[in-house]
Every structure is written in C-alpha cells, then in structure tokens.
Phi, psi and omega in degrees: 000134184264133175254133180257131176265126180281143177244137183280167181299317184294318180291321177299315180295320179300309181294319181293324177295318179294320180297317178294324177293319179296318180296319178295320180295318181290323182286343177296328177269354185298317182302320180293321181290317180291335181279342181291145179287130178289136178294344181274357181288335180226130182259119177279121183248133173250138180250126178251118182086116185233033180284222184297300182289321179296325176294327176285319183294324181295328177294324178297316179288315182293333181264011180291140183292145179253128181230144178297128176080357180246138178304135176226159182257142177225132177284113181254343181208146175229148183217129173200145178280341181263114188305316178299324177291321179298317177300319177300320179294322177299312182295324183271353185288340180062030180216110181294341182255022179298139180267146182245142179224147172261328180259116183298330181292328174294322178293321179296334179281348181289121182291341180282343182271114180263332183216154179233145169253120183252117179228073185233169177305151186309320185291350177262349185307304188300315182294317181292322177295315179299314182293322179293318179296318178294334178276357176081024182263149170282150190229136168238126181212146178250140175212000000 
C-alpha cells in the first residue's frame, strides 16, 4: 500500500521557486556552452606506415569531405621509420601542421590523435594494435 505525503501550498511554491531559480541560473551559461565547437566534430587521425598501402589510405582520409556539423577526419600525425615515406605522408596529409613521428608509441601518446590507421608489415600488426588500444585510440587495420 502506498502512502502519499501531502504537500501544502506554501511549501510547493517555495520548492517550485527554488527549482525555477536554479534552472534560470543554469540556463544563463548555456549560450556560451552551446556556441562552443564540439571536440567530436573533427576526428584527429594518425597514420602509422606510409608505404604503398599506407600511402593510399592517407589519401582517403585526407581527401574526406568536410561538412558543417558532421564529423570529419583530419590527418594530424604521420609515422614511419623510413624518411622518404614519412615525407610522402606529410605531402599527402592535406594538413600543413601535421606532426611527424619515427616512433609510433610517441604518436600514440599525442592527445590530438583520436584514431590510428595502421599500414605496416604483418609481423607488427598485433603489437601496434595492442598498444593503440591501450592508448585509448580507435583503430583501422587491414589483414
């Protein structure tokens, strides 16, 4: 059996007034919060391995269309141990401020990198996927 506690008119008005005041105070800061750009509007992608397949994949990400209000991907970091491939990644990244890495673990520590594309020889796949997952990155890899 349910017991209902009656609330008087005065107490109801007091509580409703406090609730309305709290709501008004919270909504005063809402325009500033709503006007801020969401960090989810752009996904920072890091590319590990920029040889033949990695060089093709970076063009797919760098050439992805950018639309207002829709998530888009931006190449923010490239990583390769072979300097000519690293330079190719910089050129194809479509981002003049792309960061370069020789050590993939340093790139995984970069907070601007939300996801990684791994295009390396097969024997490196498992270790790089494990390290990327432990770093909290989303992963694209082909096998």
